[in-house]
C-alpha positions in Angstrom: -107.1 3.7 19.3 -109.1 4.5 16.5 -112.6 6.2 16.6 -114.7 6.7 14.0 -118.1 8.6 14.9 -121.1 8.4 12.5 -124.6 9.9 12.3 -127.2 8.2 10.0 -124.4 6.1 8.5 -122.5 9.3 7.5 -118.8 9.6 8.9 -118.6 12.8 10.9 -115.1 12.2 12.1 -112.3 9.6 12.1 -109.5 10.2 14.5 -106.5 8.3 15.9 -105.6 8.5 19.6 -102.4 7.0 20.9 -103.0 7.3 24.6 -106.0 8.3 27.1 -108.2 9.2 28.3 -110.7 10.1 25.4 -113.4 12.2 26.7 -116.7 11.9 24.7 -119.5 14.3 24.9 -121.5 17.5 23.5 -119.1 20.2 24.3 -116.8 21.2 21.6 -113.7 20.7 23.4 -114.3 16.9 24.0 -112.0 14.5 21.9 -114.9 12.9 20.4 -117.6 15.7 19.9 -121.4 14.7 19.6 -123.1 17.9 18.0 -126.2 17.6 20.1 -127.4 19.7 22.6 -129.6 17.4 24.2 -126.6 15.1 25.2 -124.6 16.0 28.4 -121.3 18.1 28.0 -119.6 15.1 28.6 -121.1 11.6 28.2 -118.0 9.0 28.6 -114.3 8.5 29.1 -112.2 5.9 27.5 -109.0 4.9 29.7 -106.4 2.1 28.9 -106.0 0.4 32.4 -102.5 -1.0 33.4 -103.0 -3.9 31.9 -103.8 -2.5 28.3 -107.4 -3.3 28.5 -109.5 -0.1 27.5 -112.3 0.6 29.5 -115.3 3.1 28.9 -116.4 5.1 32.0 -120.0 6.6 31.7 -120.0 10.1 33.5 -123.6 9.6 34.9 -125.7 6.6 35.5 -128.5 8.1 34.1 -126.9 8.3 30.5 -128.0 5.5 28.2 -125.6 3.8 25.9 -124.9 0.5 24.3 -122.0 -1.6 23.2 -123.1 -3.9 20.3 -126.6 -3.8 21.5 -125.8 -4.4 25.1 -126.5 -1.5 27.9 -123.4 -0.2 29.2 -123.0 0.1 33.0 -120.8 2.7 34.5 -117.7 1.0 33.5 -117.3 -1.6 30.9 -114.6 -3.1 28.8 -114.2 -2.1 25.1 -112.6 -4.7 22.6 -111.6 -4.4 19.1 -114.5 -3.7 16.8 -117.0 -2.8 19.4 -119.8 -0.1 18.4 -120.7 1.8 21.2 -124.3 3.9 20.3 -125.2 7.0 22.2 -128.3 8.7 21.1 -128.1 8.9 17.6 -124.5 8.3 17.3 -122.6 5.3 16.8 -118.9 5.1 17.4 -116.6 2.1 15.9 -113.8 1.5 17.6 -110.5 -0.2 16.6 -108.4 -1.0 19.8 -105.4 -1.5 17.9 -105.9 1.2 16.0 -106.4 -0.8 12.8 -108.9 0.1 9.7 -110.9 -2.7 9.1 -114.2 -1.0 10.8 -116.5 -1.1 7.7 -116.0 2.4 6.9 -115.5 3.3 3.4 -112.4 5.3 2.8 -110.1 5.9 -0.2 -108.5 3.0 -1.5 -104.3 2.9 -2.4 -105.3 3.6 -6.0 -107.7 6.7 -5.1 -104.9 8.0 -2.9 -102.5 7.8 -5.4 -105.0 9.4 -8.2 -105.2 12.4 -5.6 -101.7 12.8 -5.1 -100.8 12.8 -9.1 -103.7 15.5 -9.2 -102.0 17.9 -6.8 -98.3 17.5 -8.1 -95.6 19.7 -6.1 -93.2 22.1 -8.2 -89.9 20.2 -9.5 -87.5 20.2 -6.8 -89.5 20.3 -3.7 -88.8 19.0 -0.4 -91.5 17.5 2.0 -90.8 17.0 5.7 -93.5 14.7 7.4 -95.0 15.3 11.0 -93.1 12.5 12.8 -89.6 13.6 11.6 -87.6 15.4 14.4 -87.0 19.0 13.8 -83.3 20.6 14.3 -83.0 24.4 15.6 -80.5 26.3 16.5 -80.1 27.3 20.3 -80.9 31.1 19.5 -83.8 30.1 17.8 -85.1 28.1 20.7 -84.7 31.0 22.7 -86.6 33.2 20.1 -89.7 30.5 20.1 -89.9 30.4 23.6 -90.2 34.1 24.1 -92.6 34.0 21.0 -94.9 31.2 23.0 -95.1 33.6 25.8 -96.0 36.4 23.7 -98.8 34.6 21.9 -100.4 33.4 25.3 -101.1 37.1 25.8 -103.1 37.4 22.7 -106.8 37.2 23.1 -108.1 37.2 19.6 -107.4 35.5 16.2 -107.0 38.3 14.0 -104.2 39.7 16.2 -102.8 36.2 16.7 -102.5 35.7 13.0 -101.1 39.1 12.2 -98.4 38.7 14.8 -97.5 35.2 13.3 -97.1 36.9 9.9 -94.8 39.4 11.3 -93.0 36.6 13.1 -92.4 34.7 9.8 -91.2 37.8 8.0 -88.6 38.6 10.7 -87.3 35.4 11.4 -87.0 34.2 7.9 -86.5 37.6 5.9 -89.4 36.6 3.8 -90.8 39.2 1.1 -94.6 37.2 1.4 -96.3 35.7 4.4 -99.9 34.3 4.4 -102.2 32.5 6.2 -105.4 30.3 5.7 -107.8 29.3 8.4 -110.8 27.2 9.1 -113.0 26.9 11.8 -112.8 23.0 12.2 -110.1 20.7 11.6 -112.0 19.6 8.4 -113.6 21.6 5.2 -112.3 24.2 3.2 -110.0 27.3 3.7 -112.2 30.5 5.2 -109.9 33.5 6.6 -107.3 34.5 4.5 -104.7 37.2 4.9 -101.4 38.1 3.2 -98.4 40.5 3.3 -96.3 41.6 0.5 -93.0 43.7 1.4 -95.1 45.1 4.9 -98.6 45.6 2.8 -101.9 43.6 3.3 -103.3 42.4 0.2 -105.6 39.9 -1.0 -103.1 37.6 -2.8 -103.1 34.1 -2.6 -100.5 31.6 -2.9 -99.3 30.0 -6.4 -100.7 26.5 -6.5 -102.7 26.9 -3.3 -104.9 23.7 -4.0 -101.8 21.5 -4.1 -100.9 23.1 -0.5 -104.3 22.8 0.8 -104.2 18.8 -0.1 -100.8 18.4 1.0 -100.7 20.1 4.0 -104.2 19.7 5.3 -105.1 16.4 4.3 -101.5 14.8 4.3 -99.9 17.1 7.0 -96.9 17.4 4.9 -94.7 20.6 5.5 -93.0 22.0 2.4 -90.0 23.4 1.1 -90.6 24.6 -2.7 -87.4 25.3 -4.7 -86.9 28.3 -6.7 -86.8 27.9 -10.7 -86.5 31.2 -12.3 -87.4 29.5 -15.7 -91.0 28.9 -14.3 -90.7 32.2 -12.4 -91.2 30.6 -9.2 -89.8 31.8 -6.0 -88.6 29.6 -2.8 -91.1 29.2 -0.7 -92.4 27.2 2.5 -95.7 25.6 3.4 -96.4 24.6 6.8 -99.8 23.0 8.3 -101.4 24.3 11.5 -101.4 21.3 13.1 -102.9 21.2 16.8 -104.3 18.4 19.1 -107.8 18.2 17.5 -106.5 18.2 13.9 -105.4 20.8 11.4 -106.9 24.4 11.6 -105.0 25.8 8.6 -101.5 26.6 7.1 -98.9 29.1 6.8 -97.1 30.1 3.8 -93.9 32.4 3.0 -92.0 33.2 -0.1 -88.7 34.5 -0.2 -87.6 38.2 -1.5 -87.0 38.0 -5.5 -83.4 38.9 -4.7 -83.0 36.5 -1.6 -81.3 33.0 -1.9 -83.3 29.9 -1.7 -85.0 28.8 1.7 -83.2 25.6 3.3 -84.6 22.8 5.2 -83.4 24.7 8.4 -86.0 27.3 7.3 -88.5 24.8 7.0 -87.8 23.7 10.6 -87.9 26.9 12.2 -91.1 27.9 10.5 -92.8 24.5 11.8 -91.6 25.2 15.4 -93.5 28.5 15.0 -96.6 27.1 13.2 -96.9 24.4 16.3 -97.0 27.3 18.9 -99.5 29.3 16.6 -102.0 26.4 16.0 -102.0 25.4 19.6 -102.9 28.7 20.8 -105.1 29.1 17.5 -107.2 26.2 18.7 -107.7 27.5 22.3 -109.1 30.7 21.0 -111.7 28.8 18.6 -112.7 26.5 21.2 -113.2 29.7 23.2 -116.1 30.5 20.9 -117.4 32.8 18.2 -116.3 36.0 19.8 -112.8 35.1 19.1 -113.2 34.5 15.4 -111.8 37.7 13.0 -114.6 39.6 11.3 -112.9 38.6 7.9 -113.7 35.0 7.6 -114.6 35.3 3.7 -115.4 31.6 3.2 -117.3 31.6 6.5 -119.2 34.8 5.9 -121.3 36.6 3.2 -123.0 39.9 3.0 -126.7 39.8 3.9 -128.8 40.0 0.9 -130.3 43.1 1.3 -133.7 44.9 -0.6 -132.8 48.2 -2.0 -132.4 50.6 -0.6 -130.0 49.0 2.0 -131.7 48.9 5.4 -129.2 50.4 7.1 -129.4 53.5 4.7 -133.3 53.5 4.9 -133.3 53.4 8.8 -130.9 56.1 9.1 -132.9 58.3 6.9 -135.8 57.5 8.9 -134.4 58.1 12.2 -132.8 61.3 10.6 -136.3 62.4 9.6 -138.3 61.2 13.0 -135.7 63.6 14.8 -136.2 66.6 12.5 -140.2 65.9 13.0 -139.7 65.7 17.2 -137.7 68.9 16.7 -140.0 70.6 14.6 -142.8 69.7 17.1 -141.3 71.1 19.9 -140.3 74.3 18.3 -143.8 75.0 17.5 -145.1 74.5 21.0 -142.8 73.2 23.5 -145.3 73.5 26.3 -148.1 71.5 24.9 -148.9 68.2 26.3 -149.6 66.9 22.6 -146.6 68.3 21.4 -144.6 66.9 24.0 -145.8 63.3 23.2 -145.9 63.8 19.8 -142.0 64.8 19.9 -141.6 61.5 22.4 -142.5 59.2 20.1 -140.1 59.5 17.2 -137.4 60.0 19.5 -138.0 56.8 21.4 -138.3 55.3 18.0 -135.1 56.4 17.0 -133.6 54.6 20.4 -134.7 51.3 19.0 -133.3 52.3 15.7 -129.9 52.7 17.6 -130.1 49.7 18.8 -130.8 47.9 15.2 -127.9 49.6 13.5 -125.6 48.3 16.3 -127.0 45.1 16.9 -128.5 43.5 13.5 -125.7 41.5 12.3 -124.1 42.7 8.9 -122.7 39.5 8.2 -124.0 35.9 8.6 -121.9 32.8 8.6 -121.9 30.3 5.4 -122.7 26.9 6.2 -121.3 24.4 3.1 -124.4 23.3 1.4 -126.6 26.0 2.5 -127.4 29.8 0.9 -128.5 32.5 3.5 -130.3 35.6 2.9 -132.2 38.1 5.3 -134.0 41.1 4.0 -134.7 43.8 6.4 -136.7 46.8 6.1 -137.5 49.8 8.9 -140.9 50.8 9.3 -142.3 54.5 9.2 -144.2 54.4 12.7 -143.1 51.2 14.3 -140.5 49.2 14.6 -138.8 46.4 17.0 -137.3 43.7 14.7 -134.0 42.3 15.4 -131.9 39.3 13.8 -128.6 37.6 14.4 -126.8 34.5 13.1 -124.0 32.4 14.4 -121.9 29.4 14.2 -121.7 27.8 17.6 -118.6 26.1 19.2 -119.8 23.0 18.3 -120.1 23.6 14.6 -124.2 24.0 14.7 -125.8 26.6 12.9 -128.0 29.2 15.1 -130.7 31.8 13.8 -132.6 34.3 15.9 -135.1 36.7 15.1 -137.0 38.6 17.7 -139.6 41.4 17.9 -140.4 43.7 20.7 -144.0 45.4 21.0 -144.1 47.7 24.1 -143.2 50.9 25.3 -140.5 51.9 23.1 -137.8 52.2 25.8 -138.6 48.8 26.9 -138.7 47.9 23.5 -134.9 48.7 23.0 -133.8 47.2 26.1 -135.6 43.6 25.6 -134.0 43.6 22.0 -130.3 44.2 23.3 -131.3 41.4 26.0 -132.3 39.1 23.3 -129.2 39.6 21.0 -127.0 39.0 24.3 -128.8 36.2 25.6 -128.6 34.5 22.0 -124.9 34.9 21.8 -124.1 34.0 25.3 -126.6 31.1 25.3 -124.7 29.9 21.7 -121.4 30.0 23.5 -123.1 27.9 26.4 -124.7 25.4 23.5 -128.2 26.4 24.9 -130.9 24.9 22.9 -133.7 26.9 21.5 -136.5 25.9 24.3 -133.8 26.7 27.0 -133.2 30.0 25.3 -137.0 31.1 25.1 -136.9 30.4 28.8 -134.1 32.6 29.5 -135.9 35.6 27.5 -139.0 35.1 29.4 -137.4 35.6 32.5 -135.3 38.8 31.3 -138.6 40.1 29.4 -140.6 39.7 32.6 -138.2 41.7 34.5 -139.1 44.6 32.5 -142.6 45.0 33.7 -143.9 45.7 30.3 -146.2 42.8 30.2 -146.2 40.4 27.3 -143.2 42.5 25.0 -141.2 39.8 23.3 -141.7 37.5 20.2 -138.9 35.3 19.5 -137.8 32.4 17.3 -134.5 30.4 17.7 -133.7 27.4 15.1 -130.4 25.3 16.1 -129.3 23.3 12.8 -127.2 20.6 12.2 -125.4 21.5 8.7 -124.3 18.1 7.9 -127.6 16.4 8.6 -130.2 19.3 8.0 -131.5 18.2 11.4 -133.0 21.3 13.6 -134.4 22.1 16.8 -136.9 25.4 17.2 -138.6 27.2 19.4 -141.5 30.0 18.8 -143.1 32.5 21.1 -145.6 35.1 19.7 -146.5 36.1 16.4 -143.5 35.1 14.4 -143.8 32.7 11.7 -141.6 29.7 10.8 -142.3 27.4 7.5 -140.3 24.9 5.6 -141.0 25.0 1.8 -140.3 21.8 0.3 -138.6 21.1 -3.1 -142.2 20.8 -4.4 -142.9 24.4 -3.4 -145.2 23.0 -0.8 -145.3 24.8 2.3 -145.8 23.4 5.9 -146.0 26.0 8.7 -144.2 25.1 12.1 -146.3 25.4 15.0 -145.2 28.0 17.9 -144.1 26.7 21.2 -145.7 29.5 22.9 -148.6 31.6 21.2 -148.1 34.6 23.3 -145.3 36.9 23.6 -142.8 36.5 26.4 -142.7 38.7 29.4 -146.3 38.4 31.1 -144.9 36.2 33.4 -142.1 33.9 34.3 -141.8 31.4 31.4 -141.7 27.9 33.2 -141.6 25.5 30.6 -141.1 25.7 26.6 -141.7 22.8 24.3 -138.8 21.1 22.6 -139.5 20.7 18.8 -137.7 18.8 16.1 -137.7 18.9 12.4 -135.7 18.1 9.3 -134.4 20.6 6.5 -134.1 18.1 3.5 -132.0 18.9 0.0 -133.8 21.2 -2.1 -135.9 22.8 0.8 -136.0 26.2 2.2 -136.7 27.4 5.6 -138.2 30.8 6.4 -138.6 32.8 9.2 -141.0 35.8 9.1 -141.5 38.9 11.6 -145.0 40.0 12.3 -144.8 43.2 10.4 -144.3 40.9 7.2 -147.9 39.7 7.6 -149.2 43.2 8.1 -148.2 44.8 5.3 -150.8 47.0 3.4 -151.3 48.0 -0.1 -152.9 51.4 -1.3 -156.7 50.2 -0.6 -155.5 49.4 3.0 -155.8 45.4 2.2 -153.9 43.3 4.5 -151.2 40.8 3.3 -152.0 38.2 5.6 -149.7 35.2 6.8 -151.0 32.7 4.4 -151.0 34.8 1.3 -147.2 35.9 2.0 -146.2 32.2 2.6 -147.9 31.2 -0.5 -146.2 33.5 -2.5 -142.8 32.7 -0.8 -143.6 29.1 -1.7 -143.9 30.4 -5.3 -140.7 31.7 -5.6 -138.8 29.5 -3.6 -136.1 27.3 -5.1 -134.0 30.2 -6.3 -131.0 31.7 -4.1 -132.4 34.0 -1.3 -131.5 37.2 -3.3 -133.4 36.3 -6.1 -136.1 35.1 -4.0 -136.4 38.5 -2.4 -136.6 39.9 -5.8 -139.1 38.0 -7.2 -141.2 38.4 -3.8 -141.1 42.0 -4.0 -142.0 42.1 -7.7 -145.1 39.7 -6.6 -146.2 41.8 -4.2 -145.3 45.1 -5.7 -148.2 46.8 -4.1 -147.1 45.9 -0.6 -143.6 46.7 -0.9 -144.4 50.5 -1.2 -141.7 52.9 -2.3 -142.0 54.9 1.1 -141.7 51.8 3.2 -144.1 50.0 5.4 -145.5 50.8 8.6 -143.7 48.3 10.9 -140.5 46.8 10.3 -140.6 43.7 8.1 -137.9 40.8 8.5 -137.1 37.7 6.2 -134.9 35.1 7.1 -134.1 32.7 4.5 -132.1 29.2 4.7 -131.9 27.1 1.8 -130.4 24.0 1.7 -129.1 23.1 -1.8 
């Protein structure tokens, strides 16, 4: 059966299944993944009866779905050419695996042009996935032991390092390289290479052709040695798992070694299969399994000079010195004790921020991201984070705690933890804020926590959001006109158990910029004591929008130079910018 998943006439995936059951739902592990957290984790199951007739079974009688416009019962037959609609998604189905679904694909001429565009070196040999492998008994035994070893590895970085070591050992290779991507589509992100036992940033020769051949055409390649072209014998194999191809492995022979043989390619394909299956398990387990060096998935934060971490550390040190000086001056004075306690408590918040504020944010294709954070001289309480959820959605968090400082530090730590765990569970923004409200209420500090969460589908720009407290969220259009999005809850969380948070949705169109602002931004003052204010800040942001985030921050500080003092703001300021290009 062939299933093509569409959203707003955009193809999200095109999959061919040889047997069932085929699971459909919002959970990332589903065979057909619907990236909408408003839908159940499992929506439906498609199975083939003993007669060969395919059937669809809804996971719950309350689920609304139609086939060709007719409401689906709990169990209905599926026929060739049927269109199943679930929410905003359409699934076009070809029971016989045919390709006449009205979905535009590449013609044979276009495909031929692509093949010519990415040629293989002369003398290369190709093995396709359906061809049988030939392994010696000792290789089968070695692979069995290797499989058992990989099952004990719990993170991707360790897994891939071990895979490179295994390739070097078993094939006596001089160079071993891998390239990974988070999902079975898109560009490679994480890359790592070992040359003669040393980690390097080297990439394989002709990487673009290898990506096309291995990732798009699932080919495994043996490249012949050509001294005249300074070309070593090499092997390239896709990391093909159940849900698709998650990257490729590449090895190159040592300069003084003979060329690889087809038996070497079979051996590497066997290793790649084991690695790919374990890799898929770890990727589906969640973002915590993703290594920290995903070059294509991550970008350094765009920070205002001086860098936030250095400035925060300097302020922390100054506050500790002030506390010590005050305590030495009159250790028995209640005023001195209170004055000494305040900087020390603020330093607790700084420690939490330095530990938890993410140093890198994910990169989403078609978007530019930037975060400007500047610690306050006398007050603090901002924390930010960003992650790609297991279902591929982008999630942003900005939170601010304002209470007795020990409680603020705890509230910030809880907010970041709830964001990460909720992301792995697929919690939408209104659910996350409800959870944060319950956590904040248990601190007995009154209304303490302001928070904003944005959950965006990078493919369509559609996003859900929820805001509590004095944080600002605005969308700046391509025409530089700003529209401010209304807070779900106007007050901070923590005064009482949060029973209900409204669900809000918007769409970020091409050329538009989304900005999140912490309370300290609008509270900045110039030398005369004039307060910047939210309206003026958003007005200036709209004026400088349309540029990459780092340029926006430069232009903003230039426009508002009187407010961005050299000595720093009184309270923390944090701006999160997401621009759709």
